[in-house]
C-alpha positions as CSV (number, residue, x, y, z in Angstrom):
1,M,-63.9,39.5,-35.0
2,N,-66.7,40.9,-37.1
3,T,-69.6,41.6,-34.7
4,E,-72.0,41.6,-37.7
5,E,-71.6,37.8,-37.9
6,I,-73.0,37.2,-34.5
7,R,-76.6,36.2,-34.3
8,F,-78.1,38.2,-31.4
9,D,-81.6,37.2,-30.1
10,D,-84.7,39.2,-30.5
11,K,-83.6,41.3,-27.4
12,G,-80.3,42.0,-29.0
13,L,-78.4,39.7,-26.7
14,V,-76.0,36.8,-27.0
15,P,-74.9,34.4,-24.2
16,A,-71.2,34.5,-23.4
17,I,-69.5,31.7,-21.5
18,I,-66.5,33.1,-19.6
19,Q,-63.6,30.6,-19.2
20,D,-60.2,30.9,-17.5
21,A,-57.7,30.7,-20.3
22,D,-55.1,28.9,-18.1
23,T,-57.1,26.5,-16.0
24,L,-60.1,26.2,-18.5
25,E,-62.5,26.4,-15.6
26,V,-65.8,27.9,-16.6
27,L,-66.2,31.1,-14.5
28,T,-69.6,32.5,-15.4
29,L,-72.3,32.9,-17.9
30,A,-73.3,36.4,-18.9
31,Y,-74.9,38.3,-21.8
32,M,-73.5,40.7,-24.3
33,N,-75.2,43.1,-26.8
34,K,-73.4,44.7,-29.7
35,E,-72.2,47.6,-27.6
36,S,-70.8,45.5,-24.8
37,L,-69.1,43.2,-27.3
38,S,-67.6,46.1,-29.1
39,K,-66.3,47.5,-25.8
40,T,-64.8,44.1,-24.9
41,L,-63.0,44.0,-28.2
42,E,-61.9,47.6,-27.9
43,T,-60.6,47.5,-24.2
44,G,-59.4,43.9,-24.0
45,E,-61.5,43.5,-20.8
46,T,-65.0,42.0,-20.5
47,W,-68.1,44.1,-20.7
48,F,-71.6,42.7,-20.3
49,Y,-75.2,43.7,-20.6
50,S,-77.3,43.4,-17.4
51,R,-80.8,42.1,-18.2
52,S,-82.1,43.1,-14.7
53,R,-80.6,46.7,-14.7
54,K,-80.9,47.0,-18.5
55,E,-77.5,48.6,-18.8
56,L,-73.9,47.9,-19.7
57,W,-71.5,46.8,-16.9
58,H,-67.7,46.5,-16.9
59,K,-66.6,43.4,-15.0
60,G,-64.4,44.5,-12.1
61,A,-65.1,48.3,-12.4
62,T,-66.0,48.4,-8.7
63,S,-64.3,45.3,-7.3
64,G,-61.1,45.5,-9.3
65,N,-61.7,41.9,-10.4
66,T,-61.4,42.6,-14.1
67,Q,-60.9,40.0,-16.8
68,N,-58.3,40.3,-19.5
69,V,-59.6,38.8,-22.7
70,V,-57.3,36.3,-24.3
71,S,-59.7,35.1,-27.1
72,I,-63.3,35.2,-28.2
73,Q,-64.9,32.4,-30.3
74,Y,-68.4,31.8,-31.5
75,D,-70.1,28.5,-31.9
76,C,-71.2,26.9,-35.2
77,D,-74.6,28.7,-35.1
78,K,-72.9,32.0,-34.3
79,D,-75.5,32.5,-31.4
80,A,-73.2,31.9,-28.4
81,L,-69.7,33.2,-27.4
82,L,-66.8,31.5,-25.6
83,V,-64.6,34.2,-24.0
84,K,-61.3,33.0,-22.6
85,V,-59.8,35.4,-20.0
86,Q,-57.1,35.8,-17.5
87,P,-59.1,36.8,-14.3
88,N,-57.7,39.4,-11.9
89,G,-59.6,38.0,-9.0
90,P,-62.8,36.1,-8.4
91,A,-65.5,35.9,-11.1
92,C,-68.5,35.6,-8.8
93,H,-70.0,38.4,-6.7
94,T,-69.8,36.0,-3.7
95,G,-66.0,36.1,-3.8
96,A,-65.8,32.6,-5.3
97,V,-63.5,31.9,-8.3
98,S,-66.4,30.5,-10.3
99,C,-70.2,31.2,-10.3
100,F,-70.9,27.6,-10.8
101,V,-71.5,25.1,-8.0
102,D,-71.1,21.3,-8.0
103,G,-74.4,20.5,-6.3
104,K,-72.7,19.2,-3.1
105,Q,-70.7,22.1,-1.8
106,E,-71.3,25.6,-3.1
107,H,-68.7,27.5,-5.1
108,T,-66.0,24.9,-5.1
109,S,-64.2,23.0,-7.8
110,Q,-61.0,21.1,-8.2
111,L,-59.5,23.8,-10.3
112,S,-60.4,26.7,-8.1
113,D,-58.3,25.3,-5.3
114,Y,-55.2,26.2,-7.3
115,Q,-56.2,29.8,-8.0
116,I,-54.0,31.0,-5.2
117,L,-50.9,29.9,-7.2
118,Q,-51.9,32.1,-10.1
119,T,-52.7,35.0,-7.7
120,L,-49.3,34.5,-6.0
121,E,-47.5,34.6,-9.3
122,K,-49.2,37.9,-10.2
123,V,-48.3,39.5,-6.9
124,I,-44.6,38.4,-7.3
125,L,-44.5,39.8,-10.8
126,E,-45.9,43.1,-9.6
127,R,-43.3,43.2,-6.8
128,E,-40.5,42.4,-9.3
129,R,-41.7,45.2,-11.6
130,E,-42.6,47.9,-9.0
131,R,-40.2,47.0,-6.2
132,P,-42.3,48.5,-3.3
133,E,-40.2,49.6,-0.4
134,G,-40.3,47.3,2.7
135,A,-41.8,44.3,0.9
136,Y,-40.0,41.0,1.5
137,T,-40.3,40.0,-2.2
138,T,-38.6,43.3,-3.2
139,Y,-35.8,42.5,-0.7
140,L,-35.3,39.1,-2.4
141,F,-35.2,40.6,-5.9
142,E,-32.8,43.3,-4.9
143,K,-30.4,40.8,-3.3
144,G,-30.4,38.8,-6.4
145,V,-30.4,35.2,-7.6
146,D,-27.9,33.9,-5.0
147,K,-30.1,35.0,-2.1
148,I,-33.2,33.5,-3.7
149,L,-31.4,30.2,-4.3
150,K,-30.2,30.2,-0.7
151,K,-33.8,30.6,0.5
152,V,-35.1,27.9,-1.8
153,G,-32.4,25.6,-0.4
154,E,-33.2,26.5,3.2
155,E,-37.0,26.0,2.7
156,A,-36.4,22.7,1.0
157,A,-34.3,21.6,4.0
158,E,-37.1,22.7,6.4
159,V,-39.6,20.6,4.4
160,I,-37.4,17.6,4.8
161,I,-37.0,18.1,8.5
162,A,-40.7,18.6,9.1
163,A,-41.5,15.5,7.1
164,K,-38.8,13.4,8.9
165,N,-40.2,14.5,12.3
166,R,-43.8,13.6,11.2
167,E,-45.0,17.1,12.0
168,P,-47.9,17.7,9.5
169,E,-48.8,21.2,10.7
170,E,-45.2,22.3,10.4
171,L,-44.9,20.6,7.0
172,K,-47.8,22.6,5.6
173,W,-46.2,25.9,6.6
174,E,-42.7,24.9,5.3
175,A,-44.2,23.5,2.0
176,A,-46.0,26.8,1.5
177,D,-42.8,28.7,2.1
178,L,-41.0,26.5,-0.4
179,L,-43.6,27.1,-3.1
180,Y,-43.5,30.8,-2.5
181,H,-39.7,31.0,-2.8
182,L,-39.8,28.7,-5.8
183,Q,-42.2,31.0,-7.6
184,V,-39.9,34.0,-6.8
185,L,-37.1,32.0,-8.4
186,L,-39.2,31.2,-11.5
187,V,-40.1,34.9,-11.9
188,E,-36.4,35.9,-11.5
189,Q,-35.5,33.3,-14.2
190,G,-38.3,34.5,-16.6
191,L,-40.3,31.3,-16.3
192,S,-44.1,31.2,-15.8
193,F,-45.7,28.7,-13.5
194,K,-47.9,27.7,-16.5
195,E,-44.7,26.5,-18.3
196,I,-44.0,24.2,-15.3
197,L,-47.5,22.8,-15.4
198,K,-47.2,22.2,-19.2
199,T,-44.0,20.3,-18.6
200,L,-45.8,18.1,-16.0
201,E,-48.7,17.5,-18.3
202,K,-46.3,16.5,-21.1
203,R,-44.5,14.1,-18.8
204,H,-47.8,12.6,-17.7
205,K,-48.9,12.0,-21.3
206,Q,-45.6,10.4,-22.2
207,K,-45.9,7.9,-19.3
208,S,-49.6,7.1,-19.8
Protein backbone atom coordinates (compact mmCIF):
# COMPACT_ATOMS: atom_id res chain seq x y z
CA MET A 1 0.00 0.00 0.00
CA ASN A 2 1.22 3.48 -0.91
CA THR A 3 0.55 5.60 2.17
CA GLU A 4 0.81 8.73 0.03
CA GLU A 5 -2.54 7.85 -1.51
CA ILE A 6 -4.35 8.11 1.84
CA ARG A 7 -6.19 11.38 2.50
CA PHE A 8 -5.38 12.25 6.11
CA ASP A 9 -7.48 14.99 7.76
CA ASP A 10 -6.19 18.40 8.83
CA LYS A 11 -4.81 16.78 12.01
CA GLY A 12 -2.92 14.18 10.03
CA LEU A 13 -5.27 11.35 11.00
CA VAL A 14 -7.41 8.78 9.21
CA PRO A 15 -10.11 6.60 10.87
CA ALA A 16 -9.40 2.86 10.81
CA ILE A 17 -12.16 0.29 11.23
CA ILE A 18 -10.70 -2.90 12.71
CA GLN A 19 -12.50 -6.09 11.69
CA ASP A 20 -11.94 -9.74 12.57
CA ALA A 21 -10.78 -11.39 9.34
CA ASP A 22 -12.43 -14.70 10.21
CA THR A 23 -15.75 -13.76 11.81
CA LEU A 24 -16.03 -10.32 10.09
CA GLU A 25 -17.07 -8.84 13.44
CA VAL A 26 -16.21 -5.15 13.76
CA LEU A 27 -13.83 -4.93 16.72
CA THR A 28 -13.08 -1.25 17.17
CA LEU A 29 -12.65 2.14 15.53
CA ALA A 30 -9.28 3.80 15.98
CA TYR A 31 -7.15 6.43 14.26
CA MET A 32 -3.86 6.23 12.42
CA ASN A 33 -1.39 8.83 11.24
CA LYS A 34 1.31 8.26 8.63
CA GLU A 35 3.77 6.92 11.18
CA SER A 36 1.39 4.45 12.83
CA LEU A 37 0.19 3.24 9.42
CA SER A 38 3.79 2.74 8.32
CA LYS A 39 4.54 0.80 11.53
CA THR A 40 1.44 -1.32 10.96
CA LEU A 41 2.59 -2.18 7.45
CA GLU A 42 6.17 -2.79 8.61
CA THR A 43 5.41 -5.00 11.65
CA GLY A 44 2.23 -6.74 10.51
CA GLU A 45 0.52 -5.72 13.76
CA THR A 46 -1.80 -2.78 14.39
CA TRP A 47 -0.42 0.56 15.57
CA PHE A 48 -2.63 3.56 16.23
CA TYR A 49 -2.43 7.22 17.20
CA SER A 50 -4.02 8.22 20.51
CA ARG A 51 -5.83 11.54 20.16
CA SER A 52 -6.04 11.95 23.94
CA ARG A 53 -2.42 11.08 24.76
CA LYS A 54 -1.13 12.47 21.45
CA GLU A 55 1.21 9.55 20.90
CA LEU A 56 1.54 6.28 19.00
CA TRP A 57 0.40 3.08 20.64
CA HIS A 58 0.92 -0.53 19.71
CA LYS A 59 -2.23 -2.58 20.26
CA GLY A 60 -1.46 -5.33 22.77
CA ALA A 61 1.96 -4.02 23.79
CA THR A 62 0.90 -4.19 27.45
CA SER A 63 -1.97 -6.68 27.46
CA GLY A 64 -0.58 -9.10 24.90
CA ASN A 65 -3.81 -8.78 22.88
CA THR A 66 -2.04 -7.94 19.65
CA GLN A 67 -3.74 -7.96 16.25
CA ASN A 68 -2.08 -9.63 13.27
CA VAL A 69 -2.91 -7.72 10.10
CA VAL A 70 -4.41 -9.76 7.26
CA SER A 71 -5.27 -6.92 4.88
CA ILE A 72 -5.71 -3.15 4.70
CA GLN A 73 -8.13 -1.46 2.33
CA TYR A 74 -9.19 2.14 1.87
CA ASP A 75 -12.58 3.42 0.76
CA CYS A 76 -13.40 5.12 -2.53
CA ASP A 77 -12.56 8.57 -1.10
CA LYS A 78 -9.30 7.24 0.38
CA ASP A 79 -10.12 8.89 3.71
CA ALA A 80 -10.98 5.78 5.77
CA LEU A 81 -9.28 2.41 6.30
CA LEU A 82 -10.63 -1.10 6.78
CA VAL A 83 -8.08 -3.26 8.58
CA LYS A 84 -8.82 -6.98 8.77
CA VAL A 85 -6.96 -8.74 11.56
CA GLN A 86 -6.58 -11.99 13.42
CA PRO A 87 -6.88 -10.90 17.08
CA ASN A 88 -4.79 -12.50 19.79
CA GLY A 89 -7.34 -11.73 22.47
CA PRO A 90 -10.05 -9.13 23.19
CA ALA A 91 -10.02 -5.88 21.24
CA CYS A 92 -11.65 -3.77 23.96
CA HIS A 93 -9.88 -2.52 27.11
CA THR A 94 -12.87 -3.86 29.10
CA GLY A 95 -11.93 -7.40 28.13
CA ALA A 96 -14.75 -7.71 25.59
CA VAL A 97 -14.15 -9.12 22.12
CA SER A 98 -15.52 -5.96 20.48
CA CYS A 99 -15.70 -2.35 21.61
CA PHE A 100 -19.18 -2.03 20.11
CA VAL A 101 -22.39 -2.65 22.05
CA ASP A 102 -25.83 -3.62 20.80
CA GLY A 103 -27.77 -1.09 22.87
CA LYS A 104 -29.42 -3.76 25.03
CA GLN A 105 -26.58 -5.63 26.65
CA GLU A 106 -23.09 -4.19 26.70
CA HIS A 107 -20.19 -5.79 24.87
CA THR A 108 -22.09 -8.75 23.45
CA SER A 109 -22.71 -9.95 19.95
CA GLN A 110 -23.74 -13.13 18.25
CA LEU A 111 -20.28 -13.55 16.76
CA SER A 112 -18.31 -12.91 19.96
CA ASP A 113 -19.95 -15.92 21.60
CA TYR A 114 -17.84 -18.12 19.33
CA GLN A 115 -14.52 -16.39 20.01
CA ILE A 116 -13.61 -19.16 22.47
CA LEU A 117 -13.46 -21.65 19.57
CA GLN A 118 -10.80 -19.54 17.86
CA THR A 119 -8.93 -19.09 21.14
CA LEU A 120 -9.06 -22.83 21.83
CA GLU A 121 -7.70 -23.62 18.38
CA LYS A 122 -4.79 -21.22 18.90
CA VAL A 123 -3.94 -22.83 22.25
CA ILE A 124 -4.06 -26.32 20.72
CA LEU A 125 -1.81 -25.20 17.86
CA GLU A 126 0.68 -23.82 20.39
CA ARG A 127 0.61 -27.07 22.36
CA GLU A 128 1.19 -29.08 19.17
CA ARG A 129 4.15 -26.87 18.25
CA GLU A 130 5.77 -26.35 21.65
CA ARG A 131 4.77 -29.57 23.48
CA PRO A 132 4.95 -28.15 27.05
CA GLU A 133 5.65 -30.89 29.57
CA GLY A 134 2.69 -31.94 31.71
CA ALA A 135 -0.01 -30.49 29.44
CA TYR A 136 -2.86 -32.87 28.58
CA THR A 137 -2.89 -31.68 24.96
CA THR A 138 0.82 -32.48 24.69
CA TYR A 139 0.03 -35.99 26.00
CA LEU A 140 -2.56 -36.49 23.26
CA PHE A 141 -0.23 -35.37 20.48
CA GLU A 142 2.61 -37.54 21.76
CA LYS A 143 0.35 -40.60 21.93
CA GLY A 144 -0.71 -40.00 18.35
CA VAL A 145 -3.81 -40.16 16.20
CA ASP A 146 -5.08 -43.50 17.56
CA LYS A 147 -5.29 -42.09 21.09
CA ILE A 148 -6.96 -38.90 19.85
CA LEU A 149 -9.51 -40.89 17.84
CA LYS A 150 -10.25 -43.06 20.88
CA LYS A 151 -10.93 -39.96 22.98
CA VAL A 152 -13.21 -38.48 20.30
CA GLY A 153 -15.16 -41.73 20.25
CA GLU A 154 -15.38 -41.86 24.05
CA GLU A 155 -16.58 -38.28 24.32
CA ALA A 156 -19.15 -38.80 21.56
CA ALA A 157 -20.50 -41.78 23.49
CA GLU A 158 -20.67 -39.68 26.67
CA VAL A 159 -22.66 -37.04 24.79
CA ILE A 160 -25.13 -39.70 23.63
CA ILE A 161 -25.52 -41.09 27.16
CA ALA A 162 -26.05 -37.65 28.73
CA ALA A 163 -28.65 -36.76 26.09
CA LYS A 164 -30.42 -40.11 26.45
CA ASN A 165 -30.60 -39.62 30.22
CA ARG A 166 -31.98 -36.09 29.80
CA GLU A 167 -29.18 -34.57 31.88
CA PRO A 168 -28.64 -31.07 30.40
CA GLU A 169 -25.87 -30.05 32.82
CA GLU A 170 -23.93 -33.23 32.11
CA LEU A 171 -24.59 -32.81 28.38
CA LYS A 172 -23.01 -29.34 28.41
CA TRP A 173 -19.79 -30.66 29.91
CA GLU A 174 -19.62 -33.70 27.65
CA ALA A 175 -20.34 -31.62 24.54
CA ALA A 176 -17.54 -29.23 25.52
CA ASP A 177 -15.16 -32.19 25.94
CA LEU A 178 -16.17 -33.51 22.52
CA LEU A 179 -15.55 -30.14 20.86
CA TYR A 180 -12.12 -29.89 22.49
CA HIS A 181 -11.02 -33.37 21.39
CA LEU A 182 -12.46 -32.78 17.92
CA GLN A 183 -10.33 -29.63 17.60
CA VAL A 184 -7.25 -31.58 18.71
CA LEU A 185 -8.02 -34.09 15.96
CA LEU A 186 -8.44 -31.35 13.36
CA VAL A 187 -5.07 -29.84 14.29
CA GLU A 188 -3.43 -33.27 14.14
CA GLN A 189 -4.93 -33.72 10.66
CA GLY A 190 -3.83 -30.27 9.51
CA LEU A 191 -7.36 -28.89 9.17
CA SER A 192 -8.39 -25.50 10.52
CA PHE A 193 -11.74 -24.96 12.21
CA LYS A 194 -12.33 -22.21 9.67
CA GLU A 195 -12.33 -24.83 6.90
CA ILE A 196 -15.10 -26.72 8.70
CA LEU A 197 -17.15 -23.54 9.00
CA LYS A 198 -16.67 -22.84 5.30
CA THR A 199 -17.95 -26.33 4.51
CA LEU A 200 -21.03 -25.74 6.65
CA GLU A 201 -21.60 -22.41 4.93
CA LYS A 202 -21.27 -24.04 1.51
CA ARG A 203 -23.80 -26.73 2.44
CA HIS A 204 -26.20 -24.12 3.78
CA LYS A 205 -26.04 -22.14 0.54
CA GLN A 206 -26.63 -25.25 -1.53
CA LYS A 207 -29.77 -26.14 0.42
CA SER A 208 -31.23 -22.62 0.56
